[in-house]
C-alpha positions, 0 to 999 in steps of 0.5 A, a space after each residue: 850459172 846454175 847449169 854450170 854448177 849442175 854439170 860440174 857436180 855431175 862430172 865430179 869437178 871440185 867447185 870453189 868460190 872466188 871472193 869478188 866485189 859487187 858494185 851497185 848498179 848506177 843506171 837507176 833502173 828497177 831490179 829485173 829479178 822476180 823471186 817466184 818466176 826465177 825460183 820456179 825456173 831454177 827448180 824446173 831446170 834442176 828437176 830436168 836433171 833429176 829424173 830419179 827424184 822426180 819419178 823413180 823415188 815417188 813411184 817406188 814409194 807409191 808401189 811399196 805403200 800400195 802393195 803393203 796395204 793390199 797384202 795387209 788387207 787381203 785376209 780381212 779388215 784390220 783394227 788399228 785401235 778400238 775406234 779406227 779400222 781399215 777395210 775394203 776402202 783402204 785396200 782400194 787406195 792400195 790398188 790405186 797407189 800400186 797402179 799409179 806408182 807403176 805408171 810413174 816408174 815407167 815414165 821415169 824409165 823413159 825419162 832416164 833414157 831420154 835424159 841420157 840420150 839428150 846428154 842431161 846425164 852422162 854418168 848413169 852407170 846403173 842405167 847401162 847395167 839395167 839396159 843390158 839385162 832388161 830387154 823387150 823380151 824380159 819385159 814381155 816375159 814379166 808382163 806375160 807372167 803377171 797377165 796370166 796370174 791376174 787373168 787366172 785369178 779373175 777367172 777363178 773369181 768369175 767361176 765362183 760367182 757363176 757357181 753361186 748363180 750370179 748372185 751377190 759377189 762377196 769376194 771383192 778383195 780377191 777381185 781387187 787383188 787379181 785385177 791389180 795384177 792384170 792391169 799392172 801386167 798391161 802397163 809392163 807390157 806396153 812400157 816394154 814396147 815403148 822402151 824398145 822403141 826408144 832403144 832403137 836410137 838410144 840404147 847403142 849410144 848408152 851401152 857403147 859409151 864410156 863413163 866420162 872422166 871428171 873434167 878439170 877442176 875449175 872455180 867459177 868467178 863472176 863476170 869481169 868488166 867486159 861482161 865475160 864469165 871466166 873459169 879458173 883452173 884449180 891446182 890439186 
């Protein structure tokens, strides 16, 4: 029943409830439903059809929060109140949030392509638009630019360190900042390669397919005496 409701919502069908009468089971056996087990199965099934909520939204949130912390703390420590201040330790968390969010976003992109190829989602117009613009070359160009920027920043910090006689390094903020872009660039490059491998078998299907028109509007009823679930057409 849950799968029928989800697929009906995906194709834009109008769903209605039909009043039925439920009779108690007279066989005398114990209830076979398990609240936690069945609830977890339902939640897992719904997440399978919702890669945006499972991957893209948390990943985007982590990236935005991480970048905000990194850029906000790059000039120096910030004093929120007379007793609370944020320093290099919070900036480290910002770098971790950014890299972790980038990884989750890449997994979300893989999940979107997989869900479309496996027909979990056939109405992803935004996915087709993205795949038309974001190719392997685009990913390599963006990743290469970030790599050059991060490598140049790390090289500059290393040169400053060498000029001081390899003594104590005081530019920890710049090391974190430029290293973040260096590591993020590698994620983008390898994610672009993996997406291109998936594209070999799925992109043509996605780009050449049309958005499925909403199917007939149905109302789902309960099982009849023969144990068959029936769907009834609804008039417009």
